[in-house]
C-alpha positions as CSV (number, residue, x, y, z in Angstrom):
1,M,-18.4,-1.9,-30.8
2,F,-20.9,-3.3,-28.3
3,K,-18.3,-4.4,-25.7
4,N,-20.0,-2.7,-22.6
5,S,-23.3,-1.7,-24.1
6,Y,-25.2,-4.7,-22.6
7,Q,-23.2,-5.5,-19.5
8,G,-25.6,-6.0,-16.6
9,K,-28.6,-4.8,-18.7
10,K,-31.9,-6.7,-18.7
11,V,-33.0,-7.7,-22.2
12,L,-36.2,-9.4,-23.4
13,V,-35.9,-11.6,-26.5
14,T,-39.1,-12.8,-28.1
15,G,-38.7,-16.0,-30.1
16,H,-35.5,-16.9,-28.2
17,T,-35.8,-20.6,-29.2
18,G,-35.8,-20.0,-32.9
19,F,-32.8,-19.7,-35.2
20,K,-32.3,-16.0,-34.9
21,G,-33.4,-15.7,-31.3
22,T,-31.0,-18.4,-30.2
23,W,-28.0,-16.6,-31.8
24,L,-29.2,-13.3,-30.4
25,T,-29.5,-14.8,-26.9
26,A,-26.1,-16.3,-27.1
27,W,-24.6,-13.0,-28.3
28,L,-26.3,-11.0,-25.6
29,L,-25.2,-13.5,-22.8
30,K,-21.6,-13.3,-24.1
31,L,-21.9,-9.5,-23.8
32,G,-23.0,-9.8,-20.2
33,A,-26.7,-9.1,-20.5
34,K,-29.3,-10.6,-18.3
35,V,-31.6,-12.2,-20.9
36,C,-35.2,-13.3,-20.5
37,G,-36.8,-15.1,-23.4
38,I,-40.4,-15.7,-24.5
39,S,-41.4,-18.0,-27.3
40,D,-44.0,-20.6,-28.4
41,Q,-43.5,-24.2,-27.3
42,I,-43.1,-25.7,-30.8
43,P,-41.7,-29.2,-30.5
44,T,-38.4,-29.6,-32.4
45,K,-35.6,-32.0,-31.9
46,P,-32.9,-31.2,-31.5
47,S,-33.7,-27.7,-30.2
48,M,-31.2,-25.1,-31.2
49,F,-31.8,-23.4,-27.8
50,E,-30.9,-26.6,-25.9
51,E,-28.0,-27.4,-28.1
52,T,-26.4,-24.0,-27.4
53,R,-27.0,-24.5,-23.7
54,S,-28.6,-21.1,-23.3
55,R,-31.1,-22.2,-20.7
56,N,-30.8,-20.6,-17.2
57,K,-27.5,-18.8,-17.7
58,N,-28.7,-15.8,-15.8
């Protein structure tokens, strides 16, 4: 359904380190989007964002 919709597109995700934002970021990266994320720096361990290795993919 979204196979080529996000390929090469720039997408801003707010709250990308939270539960929903992490999954949205992973999904968009898999679809070929160039993702930029903005979020608060709330200390959590382990960080879902770091666990899914979403940092600096694009």
